[in-house]
C-alpha positions as a Markdown table, in Angstrom:
| # | Residue | x | y | z |
|---|---|---|---|---|
| 1 | Met | 0.7 | -11.7 | -8.6 |
| 2 | Asn | -3.0 | -12.2 | -8.1 |
| 3 | Tyr | -2.8 | -15.8 | -9.1 |
| 4 | Ile | -1.0 | -18.7 | -7.4 |
| 5 | Gln | -1.1 | -22.4 | -7.4 |
| 6 | Ile | -0.8 | -24.6 | -4.3 |
| 7 | Thr | -1.6 | -28.2 | -3.5 |
| 8 | Ile | -4.8 | -28.2 | -1.5 |
| 9 | Gly | -7.5 | -30.7 | -1.3 |
| 10 | Gly | -5.2 | -33.4 | -2.6 |
| 11 | Lys | -4.4 | -31.7 | -5.9 |
| 12 | Leu | -2.7 | -28.7 | -7.5 |
| 13 | Arg | -5.3 | -25.9 | -7.6 |
| 14 | Gly | -5.2 | -22.3 | -8.7 |
| 15 | Leu | -6.4 | -19.3 | -6.6 |
| 16 | Lys | -7.3 | -16.2 | -8.5 |
| 17 | Phe | -7.8 | -13.0 | -6.7 |
| 18 | Asn | -9.7 | -10.3 | -8.6 |
| 19 | Gln | -12.8 | -8.2 | -8.0 |
| 20 | Met | -15.0 | -11.3 | -8.2 |
| 21 | Ala | -12.9 | -12.9 | -5.4 |
| 22 | Asp | -13.4 | -9.8 | -3.4 |
| 23 | Val | -17.2 | -10.0 | -3.7 |
| 24 | Glu | -17.1 | -13.8 | -2.8 |
| 25 | Tyr | -14.9 | -13.1 | 0.2 |
| 26 | Arg | -17.3 | -10.4 | 1.5 |
| 27 | Glu | -20.3 | -12.6 | 1.0 |
| 28 | Lys | -18.8 | -15.4 | 3.0 |
| 29 | Val | -17.5 | -13.3 | 5.8 |
| 30 | Gly | -20.6 | -11.2 | 6.2 |
| 31 | Lys | -20.5 | -9.5 | 9.6 |
| 32 | Asn | -18.4 | -12.2 | 11.2 |
| 33 | Thr | -15.4 | -10.8 | 13.0 |
| 34 | Asn | -13.6 | -14.1 | 13.7 |
| 35 | Pro | -10.2 | -14.1 | 12.0 |
| 36 | Val | -10.4 | -17.8 | 11.2 |
| 37 | Ser | -13.6 | -17.1 | 9.1 |
| 38 | His | -11.7 | -14.5 | 7.2 |
| 39 | Thr | -9.0 | -17.1 | 6.3 |
| 40 | Tyr | -11.5 | -19.7 | 5.2 |
| 41 | Ser | -13.4 | -17.1 | 3.2 |
| 42 | Met | -10.2 | -15.7 | 1.5 |
| 43 | Val | -9.2 | -19.2 | 0.3 |
| 44 | Trp | -12.7 | -20.0 | -0.8 |
| 45 | Ala | -12.9 | -16.8 | -2.8 |
| 46 | Gly | -9.6 | -17.4 | -4.6 |
| 47 | Leu | -10.6 | -21.0 | -5.5 |
| 48 | Ile | -14.1 | -20.0 | -6.7 |
| 49 | Ser | -12.9 | -17.1 | -8.7 |
| 50 | Asn | -10.2 | -19.3 | -10.4 |
| 51 | Cys | -12.8 | -21.9 | -11.4 |
| 52 | Phe | -15.0 | -19.2 | -12.8 |
| 53 | Val | -12.3 | -17.4 | -14.8 |
| 54 | Lys | -10.9 | -20.7 | -16.2 |
| 55 | Gly | -14.3 | -22.3 | -16.8 |
| 56 | Glu | -13.6 | -25.2 | -14.5 |
| 57 | Glu | -16.1 | -27.2 | -12.5 |
| 58 | Val | -16.2 | -26.4 | -8.8 |
| 59 | Asp | -15.5 | -29.8 | -7.2 |
| 60 | Phe | -15.5 | -28.7 | -3.6 |
| 61 | Thr | -17.7 | -27.2 | -0.9 |
| 62 | Phe | -17.0 | -24.4 | 1.6 |
| 63 | Glu | -16.8 | -27.1 | 4.2 |
| 64 | Asp | -14.1 | -28.8 | 2.2 |
| 65 | Val | -12.1 | -25.6 | 2.0 |
| 66 | Cys | -12.4 | -25.1 | 5.8 |
| 67 | Glu | -10.9 | -28.5 | 6.3 |
| 68 | Trp | -8.2 | -27.9 | 3.8 |
| 69 | Cys | -7.2 | -24.6 | 5.5 |
| 70 | Glu | -6.4 | -26.5 | 8.6 |
| 71 | Lys | -3.6 | -28.3 | 6.7 |
| 72 | Ile | -2.1 | -25.5 | 4.7 |
| 73 | Ser | 1.5 | -24.9 | 5.4 |
| 74 | Asp | 2.6 | -21.5 | 6.7 |
| 75 | Asp | 4.5 | -20.9 | 3.5 |
| 76 | Asp | 1.5 | -21.6 | 1.3 |
| 77 | Phe | -0.7 | -19.4 | 3.6 |
| 78 | Tyr | 1.8 | -16.6 | 3.2 |
| 79 | Lys | 1.6 | -17.0 | -0.6 |
| 80 | Ile | -2.2 | -16.9 | -0.5 |
| 81 | Leu | -2.2 | -13.8 | 1.7 |
| 82 | Glu | 0.3 | -12.0 | -0.6 |
| 83 | Ala | -1.7 | -12.8 | -3.7 |
| 84 | Tyr | -4.9 | -11.6 | -2.0 |
| 85 | Lys | -3.3 | -8.4 | -0.8 |
| 86 | Ser | -2.0 | -7.7 | -4.4 |
| 87 | Thr | -5.7 | -7.6 | -5.4 |
| 88 | Lys | -6.2 | -4.5 | -3.4 |
| 89 | Glu | -3.5 | -2.7 | -5.3 |
| 90 | Phe | -6.0 | -1.5 | -7.9 |
| 91 | Leu | -7.8 | 0.5 | -5.3 |
| 92 | Lys | -4.9 | 2.7 | -4.2 |
| 93 | Asp | -5.1 | 4.9 | -7.4 |
| 94 | Ile | -8.9 | 5.3 | -7.3 |
| 95 | Pro | -10.1 | 8.6 | -5.8 |
| 96 | Asp | -12.2 | 8.3 | -2.7 |
| 97 | Asp | -15.3 | 9.8 | -4.3 |
| 98 | Ile | -15.2 | 7.1 | -7.0 |
| 99 | Lys | -14.8 | 4.4 | -4.4 |
| 100 | Lys | -17.9 | 5.6 | -2.6 |
| 101 | Lys | -20.0 | 5.7 | -5.9 |
| 102 | Val | -18.9 | 2.1 | -6.7 |
| 103 | Val | -19.8 | 0.9 | -3.2 |
| 104 | Lys | -23.1 | 2.8 | -3.3 |
| 105 | Arg | -24.1 | 1.0 | -6.5 |
| 106 | Ser | -23.1 | -2.4 | -5.3 |
| 107 | Ala | -25.8 | -4.9 | -4.7 |
| 108 | Gln | -23.8 | -6.3 | -1.7 |
| 109 | Lys | -25.5 | -5.2 | 1.5 |
| 110 | Asn | -22.5 | -5.8 | 3.7 |
| 111 | Ile | -20.0 | -3.7 | 1.8 |
| 112 | Lys | -19.3 | -0.3 | 3.3 |
| 113 | Pro | -17.2 | 2.5 | 1.8 |
| 114 | Lys | -14.7 | 2.4 | 4.7 |
| 115 | Val | -13.9 | -1.3 | 3.9 |
| 116 | Leu | -12.5 | -0.3 | 0.5 |
| 117 | Lys | -9.9 | 2.1 | 1.9 |
């Protein structure tokens, strides 16, 4: 269940959580520790990844997504969170030494091995 559809921004949109979404999420969050920024970034990442995978045009900005997040129902937010968490399932069977190699090779400056655990 790494894909869901919700009505957001005035229309039905898909959120796809995969490795690309994880990278998008980390880029947006950076070193910010504010929980709200994590929410915005998670939704942004799912929307962007879905557009990429399906070859759809991105018709929104990060600012739009932040505004839309203020109007998401608790039920829809729970669905988003569960879909995002399911993305991490692929990591549970990967040995720690492999995780460290993958992170070390990553071009992302803000990804640290302990984040992937």
